[in-house]
KOLTOR-289864 format. One line per field, with one value per residue (C-alpha): residue in one letter; y, z, x. Coordinates in steps of 0.25 Angstrom, whole numbers. Layout:
// residues N
code = [A;...]
v = [Y;...]
w = [Z;...]
u = [X;...]
// end
This chain:
// residues 458
code = [M;R;A;L;T;L;A;Q;R;G;S;A;L;I;I;V;A;G;A;A;C;S;G;L;L;G;C;A;G;H;E;S;R;V;A;S;A;L;A;A;L;D;R;H;A;P;E;E;A;V;A;A;L;D;A;E;L;G;V;T;S;K;D;E;L;P;S;L;A;G;D;N;A;L;L;L;L;D;R;G;T;V;L;Q;S;M;D;D;W;K;G;S;A;R;D;L;G;A;A;D;K;A;I;D;V;L;D;L;S;R;G;A;S;A;D;L;G;K;Y;L;F;S;D;S;A;G;A;Y;R;G;P;A;Y;E;K;L;M;V;N;T;V;N;L;V;N;Y;L;A;L;A;D;T;T;G;A;R;V;E;A;R;R;L;S;V;M;Q;K;Y;V;K;E;H;D;E;E;S;G;L;L;G;L;G;S;Y;L;A;G;F;A;F;E;K;G;G;D;R;D;E;A;L;S;Y;Y;D;E;A;L;R;H;A;Q;Y;A;S;L;R;D;P;L;R;A;L;T;Q;G;K;K;R;S;P;G;I;D;A;L;V;G;D;A;G;P;L;K;T;L;D;E;S;G;E;A;E;L;L;I;V;I;G;F;G;R;V;P;Q;K;I;P;K;R;I;P;I;G;L;A;L;T;L;V;A;S;D;I;S;P;D;D;R;A;Q;A;N;E;L;A;A;K;G;A;V;T;W;V;N;F;P;T;L;G;P;S;R;G;G;Y;S;V;P;T;F;S;L;D;G;H;A;Q;T;L;E;E;A;L;D;V;E;A;Q;V;R;A;A;W;E;K;N;E;P;T;I;I;L;S;A;I;T;R;M;L;T;R;M;A;A;G;A;I;T;E;G;T;T;R;A;A;G;G;K;D;A;G;V;A;A;L;G;L;L;L;G;L;A;S;T;V;A;L;T;A;L;D;T;P;D;T;R;G;W;S;T;L;P;A;R;L;A;V;A;R;V;R;V;P;A;G;E;H;E;I;T;L;G;A;R;G;E;R;K;Q;V;T;V;T;L;E;K;G;G;W;A;L;V;P;L;M;T;L;H]
v = [-278;-281;-270;-266;-274;-266;-268;-263;-251;-248;-250;-241;-230;-230;-229;-218;-210;-212;-206;-194;-192;-193;-182;-173;-175;-175;-163;-153;-153;-147;-133;-135;-137;-123;-115;-110;-106;-99;-92;-87;-82;-74;-67;-63;-73;-82;-87;-92;-99;-106;-110;-116;-124;-129;-134;-142;-147;-152;-144;-134;-124;-118;-123;-137;-145;-155;-169;-168;-179;-177;-163;-156;-152;-143;-136;-134;-127;-118;-116;-113;-102;-95;-96;-89;-78;-76;-74;-88;-92;-103;-109;-108;-114;-126;-128;-127;-136;-147;-146;-146;-159;-165;-161;-167;-180;-179;-176;-189;-198;-200;-214;-223;-218;-204;-208;-215;-203;-195;-203;-208;-196;-183;-178;-174;-188;-190;-184;-169;-166;-151;-144;-138;-124;-128;-136;-124;-114;-122;-120;-105;-101;-108;-100;-88;-93;-96;-83;-75;-82;-79;-94;-96;-110;-114;-106;-113;-127;-123;-118;-132;-138;-128;-132;-146;-142;-132;-144;-152;-141;-139;-153;-154;-141;-136;-122;-116;-102;-104;-107;-93;-87;-100;-99;-84;-87;-98;-89;-79;-90;-94;-80;-76;-90;-86;-95;-86;-97;-104;-91;-87;-101;-99;-85;-90;-100;-89;-81;-92;-90;-75;-63;-58;-44;-44;-54;-44;-37;-49;-56;-44;-46;-61;-61;-49;-46;-61;-69;-80;-85;-79;-76;-69;-62;-57;-52;-45;-39;-28;-23;-28;-33;-28;-28;-39;-35;-36;-27;-16;-17;-20;-31;-38;-40;-51;-49;-61;-58;-69;-66;-72;-88;-97;-102;-113;-126;-127;-138;-136;-144;-142;-150;-163;-157;-145;-154;-164;-152;-147;-160;-163;-165;-174;-183;-197;-200;-211;-202;-191;-201;-206;-192;-188;-200;-198;-183;-187;-196;-185;-194;-183;-168;-162;-164;-159;-154;-143;-130;-117;-106;-91;-83;-77;-64;-67;-55;-45;-35;-36;-25;-22;-10;-8;3;10;9;0;-11;-20;-34;-44;-56;-68;-79;-80;-93;-92;-92;-104;-112;-108;-112;-126;-128;-125;-134;-146;-143;-152;-163;-160;-160;-173;-180;-175;-181;-194;-195;-192;-204;-213;-210;-213;-226;-230;-228;-236;-248;-248;-249;-259;-268;-268;-271;-282;-288;-287;-293;-290;-286;-272;-268;-271;-263;-251;-253;-253;-240;-234;-239;-233;-220;-220;-223;-211;-202;-205;-204;-191;-185;-189;-182;-169;-159;-158;-144;-146;-135;-125;-115;-104;-102;-87;-84;-74;-70;-57;-54;-41;-41;-28;-24;-15;-7;-15;-12;-11;-11;-10;-20;-20;-31;-32;-41;-44;-33;-39;-30;-35;-25;-30;-24;-30;-27;-32;-32;-29;-41;-46;-50;-53;-60;-54;-61;-58;-69;-66;-77;-71]
w = [-14;-2;7;10;21;33;30;15;20;30;19;9;20;24;10;6;19;17;3;9;19;8;1;14;15;1;-4;1;-6;-3;-5;8;16;12;12;26;24;11;17;28;17;11;24;24;36;33;47;47;34;40;52;42;34;47;51;38;39;53;60;71;66;54;59;58;46;43;38;23;20;10;5;17;8;0;13;18;5;8;22;17;7;18;28;17;16;31;29;36;26;34;37;23;17;27;22;7;8;15;6;-7;-3;1;-12;-20;-14;-17;-32;-33;-26;-37;-34;-38;-27;-32;-46;-40;-33;-45;-53;-43;-34;-37;-37;-23;-19;-24;-20;-23;-35;-35;-48;-53;-49;-34;-34;-40;-31;-18;-21;-26;-14;-5;-11;-7;8;8;1;11;22;14;14;1;4;6;-6;-15;-10;-14;-27;-30;-27;-36;-47;-46;-48;-59;-67;-65;-70;-82;-86;-85;-91;-79;-74;-78;-76;-61;-62;-63;-48;-42;-51;-47;-32;-34;-41;-30;-20;-27;-30;-16;-12;-20;-32;-44;-55;-49;-47;-61;-66;-58;-62;-77;-74;-68;-81;-89;-83;-80;-83;-69;-70;-56;-59;-69;-59;-51;-64;-68;-55;-56;-71;-70;-85;-90;-98;-91;-99;-109;-98;-88;-99;-105;-91;-88;-102;-104;-89;-86;-73;-59;-46;-36;-23;-16;-26;-25;-10;-13;-8;-15;-12;-18;-16;-18;-17;-18;-18;-20;-21;-33;-36;-27;-32;-29;-32;-44;-49;-64;-72;-78;-92;-91;-85;-97;-107;-100;-102;-116;-123;-111;-106;-112;-120;-110;-98;-105;-108;-94;-88;-97;-94;-79;-81;-89;-78;-67;-60;-61;-64;-58;-59;-47;-50;-44;-51;-47;-39;-41;-40;-26;-27;-38;-46;-35;-37;-26;-22;-17;-11;-6;3;-1;-16;-25;-32;-44;-42;-54;-55;-52;-53;-57;-50;-52;-67;-67;-57;-66;-79;-73;-68;-82;-88;-79;-77;-88;-82;-69;-74;-82;-69;-61;-72;-72;-57;-58;-68;-59;-47;-54;-60;-46;-40;-52;-50;-35;-37;-48;-40;-28;-37;-44;-30;-25;-37;-37;-22;-22;-9;-14;-27;-18;-10;-23;-27;-14;-15;-29;-25;-13;-21;-31;-20;-12;-24;-28;-14;-15;-28;-22;-32;-30;-25;-19;-22;-16;-12;-6;-17;-21;-35;-39;-35;-38;-36;-35;-33;-30;-26;-13;-6;6;19;24;15;17;8;6;-1;-5;-11;-10;1;9;13;18;23;27;30;24;27;17;17;4;-5;3;-1;4;-2;3;0;2;0;1;-1;0]
u = [-206;-197;-193;-179;-173;-168;-154;-156;-163;-152;-141;-149;-151;-136;-131;-141;-138;-123;-125;-132;-121;-111;-119;-118;-103;-100;-107;-97;-83;-70;-76;-83;-70;-65;-78;-76;-61;-65;-76;-67;-57;-68;-70;-55;-54;-42;-40;-54;-51;-39;-48;-58;-47;-41;-55;-56;-42;-44;-34;-34;-24;-18;-5;-9;-8;-19;-20;-20;-30;-41;-41;-35;-23;-32;-37;-23;-20;-31;-26;-12;-17;-25;-13;-5;-16;-14;1;4;14;20;7;3;16;14;0;2;14;7;-5;4;10;-3;-10;2;-1;-15;-12;-4;-14;-24;-27;-39;-48;-46;-50;-62;-66;-65;-75;-84;-85;-78;-64;-65;-65;-51;-37;-37;-28;-24;-24;-11;-14;-16;-3;5;-2;2;17;15;7;17;28;21;22;36;41;32;40;53;56;63;67;52;48;59;54;40;45;50;37;30;40;35;21;24;31;18;10;18;18;3;0;-8;-10;3;-2;0;15;20;18;24;36;37;37;47;56;55;58;71;75;75;81;93;91;91;91;79;72;73;68;55;54;55;44;35;37;32;18;17;25;28;32;37;48;54;64;67;71;79;87;88;93;102;99;102;93;86;73;63;53;62;69;56;52;65;66;76;75;89;95;90;98;96;89;102;109;98;95;81;71;59;44;36;21;11;-4;-14;-29;-43;-45;-46;-60;-64;-69;-84;-95;-104;-116;-120;-132;-127;-131;-122;-111;-112;-111;-98;-91;-98;-85;-79;-89;-91;-104;-108;-106;-114;-125;-125;-126;-137;-145;-144;-147;-160;-164;-162;-152;-141;-143;-130;-115;-106;-92;-82;-80;-73;-80;-79;-67;-62;-55;-45;-47;-44;-32;-21;-13;2;8;22;25;12;14;6;13;10;5;5;-4;4;-6;-21;-24;-39;-37;-29;-39;-50;-43;-39;-53;-59;-50;-54;-69;-74;-67;-72;-87;-85;-79;-91;-101;-93;-94;-109;-111;-102;-111;-124;-118;-113;-127;-133;-124;-126;-141;-140;-131;-140;-153;-146;-142;-156;-163;-178;-178;-184;-178;-164;-168;-172;-159;-151;-158;-154;-140;-138;-144;-135;-122;-126;-129;-116;-107;-114;-112;-97;-96;-92;-86;-71;-70;-56;-46;-37;-47;-39;-29;-28;-34;-23;-9;-2;13;22;37;44;58;59;69;74;67;52;40;25;17;2;-5;-20;-29;-44;-46;-35;-23;-9;1;15;29;41;56;65;81;89;87;76;62;48;36;23;10;-5;-15;-30;-39;-53]
// end
């Protein structure tokens, strides 16, 4: 048996070393990029969270927009939400707007390279495609920013963007449960911007998805006793018209409280046998047979795929008091429920894709080994090199198969709203959620309004 030549040994060592390096670099997914920021939020330290995200984005300040190459748009979404929790509504609006545009581009750029990544490596190798709930929530959360700034012009532009996404969701029968709050806020933006008919149209849309009791009096003032739509008419009932704010000399407050965080995507490993059971009705007989054969030989025992982590504070009870008196809040949106429902619907497909990629990796390693053996004939040294190359191919592809844990990690788990008429003048507002307390004083003129938000992300 002839030994490997120096060149052959060198090639084999380089390939195996490269595969090992790929393993070191590829084992951590997107969750590692947000780990420091989320840990800071858990410590009630949003400034530290922003600093951690800035470091990942390669910028020196929260006032700097980063390059949106790769998955930086997702990190910018996270920074935008954290800035909103710090009442930096202008900075948050800037970040969310820039990220929204970048993710729109990524959604439309599903080319051949992305498909190759999906089947050879993992979905994390291709362009990120945001789920419907994230796309809807970008505009919904940004509406809060513009309304907190009393910028009805910016809010109405954001409402138009939301309408485009809402149309897409309806056409594709996606997470329609998230449509209500965005339409509520869009209606408020148009109402305060002086467009009554547009406001009523958005409010009608909101009521198709939730019965917002807080809309009853505003709709009484807007419709002035006239019939509008089945949803609006049912909510108003026999209450009759109500004076406008200008007529009554009052003002209006809209409170929005977001709390907790949606479940983070995390990597998970399960035995190949369990994985095959979970996709029994979807996997092809050939793929099942191949997977069982590899498992029997001990060649593969685990399948890697992403899953949802535990809840983070979504079931807390928020509070609101006005001038020392407790007020009623109503749940506006259970984002976590929609996230989990969407994930459960898609999880079998995700596991099946993980199995398919695993089989492809094993086949790639076998092909590499076989090709090298054939080229070397009976040369034992070349045969050994083929074995190393085949192993290296499998290891490299496995290392790059990082479960796709990309997602908007700082999105609030739940949102609640309250809407009240108040006398013109000065008012003390106290908001609370998840142990965080916010006190503000607002001064409102006759016919005026203010949106006061509290976002707690720990």
